[in-house]
C-alpha positions as CSV (number, residue, x, y, z in Angstrom):
1,M,1.4,7.8,-1.2
2,L,1.6,4.6,0.8
3,Q,-0.3,6.1,3.7
4,A,-3.0,7.3,1.2
5,V,-3.3,3.8,-0.2
6,W,-3.5,2.4,3.3
7,F,-6.3,4.8,4.2
8,A,-8.2,4.0,0.9
9,L,-7.9,0.3,1.6
10,A,-9.2,0.8,5.2
11,N,-12.3,2.5,3.6
12,L,-12.7,0.1,0.7
13,Q,-16.2,-1.0,1.9
14,E,-17.5,2.4,0.9
15,L,-17.0,1.6,-2.8
16,D,-19.6,-0.2,-4.8
17,A,-18.7,-3.9,-5.2
18,S,-18.0,-3.3,-8.9
19,E,-15.3,-0.8,-8.0
20,R,-13.6,-2.8,-5.3
21,A,-11.7,-5.2,-7.6
22,L,-10.3,-2.2,-9.5
23,G,-9.4,-0.5,-6.2
24,L,-7.6,-3.6,-4.9
25,D,-5.6,-3.9,-8.2
26,R,-4.7,-0.3,-8.1
27,A,-3.6,-0.5,-4.5
28,A,-1.4,-3.5,-5.2
29,V,0.3,-1.7,-8.1
30,L,0.8,1.5,-6.1
31,I,2.2,-0.3,-3.1
32,E,4.7,-2.2,-5.3
33,K,5.7,0.9,-7.2
34,H,6.2,3.1,-4.2
35,T,7.9,0.4,-2.1
36,K,10.4,-0.1,-5.0
37,T,11.0,3.6,-5.3
38,L,11.7,4.0,-1.6
39,E,14.0,1.0,-1.6
40,A,15.9,2.4,-4.6
41,V,16.3,5.8,-3.0
42,W,17.6,4.3,0.3
43,R,19.7,1.6,-1.4
44,G,23.0,1.3,0.4
45,S,21.5,2.8,3.6
46,E,19.2,1.4,6.2
47,L,15.6,2.3,5.6
48,P,14.2,4.4,8.4
49,E,11.9,2.5,10.7
50,A,9.0,4.8,10.0
51,L,9.2,4.0,6.3
52,R,9.4,0.3,6.9
53,D,6.3,0.6,9.1
54,V,4.4,2.5,6.4
55,M,5.3,-0.1,3.8
56,R,4.4,-3.0,6.2
57,E,1.1,-1.4,7.1
58,A,0.1,-0.8,3.5
59,R,0.8,-4.5,2.7
60,E,-1.1,-5.7,5.7
61,E,-4.1,-3.6,4.8
62,L,-4.0,-5.0,1.3
63,S,-3.8,-8.5,2.6
64,K,-6.8,-7.9,4.9
65,A,-8.8,-6.4,2.1
66,T,-8.1,-9.3,-0.2
67,G,-8.9,-11.8,2.5
């Protein structure tokens, strides 16, 4: 799901301006939700680097999109 959100954010410019704000809000909620879920599943163990990368990339893409 985080990769899907990252991809959607990378293509945000394809949305009408009126839909972008909703897209950004949804992306923020989804990133938070799925990050917390992954952290809960891996609690007590080190998160694999690939998962940390996906989480970071999704947050970075959201940051770029919100300027």
